[in-house]
C-alpha positions in Angstrom: -11.7 48.1 -1.0 -9.9 45.5 1.1 -9.0 42.0 0.0 -11.4 40.7 2.8 -14.3 42.7 1.3 -13.6 41.2 -2.1 -13.6 37.7 -0.7 -16.9 38.3 1.1 -18.5 39.9 -2.0 -17.3 37.0 -4.3 -18.5 34.3 -1.8 -21.8 36.1 -1.5 -22.2 36.2 -5.2 -21.4 32.5 -5.5 -24.0 31.6 -2.9 -26.6 33.8 -4.7 -26.1 31.4 -7.7 -27.3 28.5 -5.5 -23.8 27.1 -4.9 -23.2 25.8 -1.4 -19.9 26.7 0.3 -18.1 24.4 2.7 -15.4 25.2 5.2 -13.1 22.2 5.0 -10.8 20.7 7.7 -12.5 22.8 10.5 -10.4 23.0 13.6 -7.0 22.9 11.9 -4.7 25.2 9.9 -6.3 28.4 8.8 -9.9 27.5 9.7 -11.3 29.9 12.3 -14.5 30.6 14.2 -14.4 34.1 12.9 -14.7 32.8 9.3 -18.0 31.2 10.2 -19.4 34.6 11.1 -17.7 36.5 8.2 -18.3 34.2 5.2 -21.5 32.7 3.9 -20.7 29.0 4.4 -23.4 26.4 4.2 -21.4 23.3 5.3 -18.8 22.8 7.9 -16.5 19.7 7.6 -14.9 18.5 10.9 -11.3 17.5 10.3 -10.5 13.8 10.8 -8.1 14.7 13.6 -11.1 15.3 15.8 -13.0 12.2 14.6 -10.1 9.8 15.2 -10.4 9.9 19.0 -14.1 10.5 19.6 -14.8 7.0 20.8 -11.9 6.7 23.2 -11.2 10.3 24.2 -13.9 12.3 26.1 -12.3 15.6 25.2 -12.4 14.9 21.4 -16.0 13.7 21.8 -17.0 16.9 23.7 -15.3 19.1 21.1 -17.1 17.3 18.2 -20.4 17.6 20.1 -19.8 21.3 20.6 -18.8 21.9 16.9 -22.0 20.1 15.8 -24.2 22.1 18.2 -22.5 25.4 17.2 -22.7 24.6 13.5 -26.4 23.7 13.7 -27.2 26.9 15.7 -25.6 28.9 12.8 -27.7 26.9 10.3 -24.8 24.9 8.9 -24.8 21.3 7.7 -22.1 19.2 9.4 -19.9 16.6 7.7 -17.5 14.5 9.7 -14.3 13.5 7.7 -12.3 10.4 8.4 -15.0 8.1 9.7 -13.4 4.6 9.8 -15.3 2.6 12.4 -18.9 1.6 13.2 -18.4 3.0 16.7 -17.5 6.4 15.2 -20.4 6.2 12.9 -22.8 5.4 15.7 -21.6 8.1 18.0 -21.7 10.7 15.3 -25.3 9.8 14.5 -26.1 10.1 18.2 -24.4 13.6 18.3 -26.5 14.7 15.3 -23.9 14.9 12.6 -25.6 15.4 9.3 -23.2 13.6 7.0 -20.1 11.4 7.3 -17.3 10.4 4.9 -14.5 8.0 5.3 -13.1 4.5 4.8 -15.9 3.0 7.0 -18.2 3.5 3.9 -15.7 2.8 1.2 -12.0 3.1 0.2 -11.4 5.4 -2.8 -12.9 3.9 -5.9 -13.2 4.7 -9.6 -16.2 7.0 -10.6 -18.2 4.2 -12.3 -17.9 1.9 -9.3 -18.9 4.9 -7.1 -22.1 5.4 -9.1 -22.9 1.7 -8.8 -22.3 1.8 -5.1 -24.4 5.0 -4.6 -27.3 3.4 -6.5 -27.3 0.5 -4.0 -27.4 3.0 -1.0 -30.7 4.4 -2.4 -32.2 0.9 -2.4 -31.6 0.3 1.3 
């Protein structure tokens, strides 16, 4: 049995337990389109390097648009990392991005403060 088969089997068992798997930093490093086909991911996180320029750079915007469309066609939820401006947030909403994270929403904060902050989001 190959290492690849072991990884697929283990990831399949994990998802059978109801745990969602995410491919982090998509578009950089070791992330690959083939992994989306081979492994049972539920979530794709677009690396911040693509998000940085989406408002100013048409190529970045088109890449993010394509990543979102491709991910949705594969049944994946999409998270954009590194959202820092209202313009990025607005554009990502228009492109159909499911979730966003970044300094636009909050700088890193202690767990207790995060819980208080998240309670306020539910009230809006």
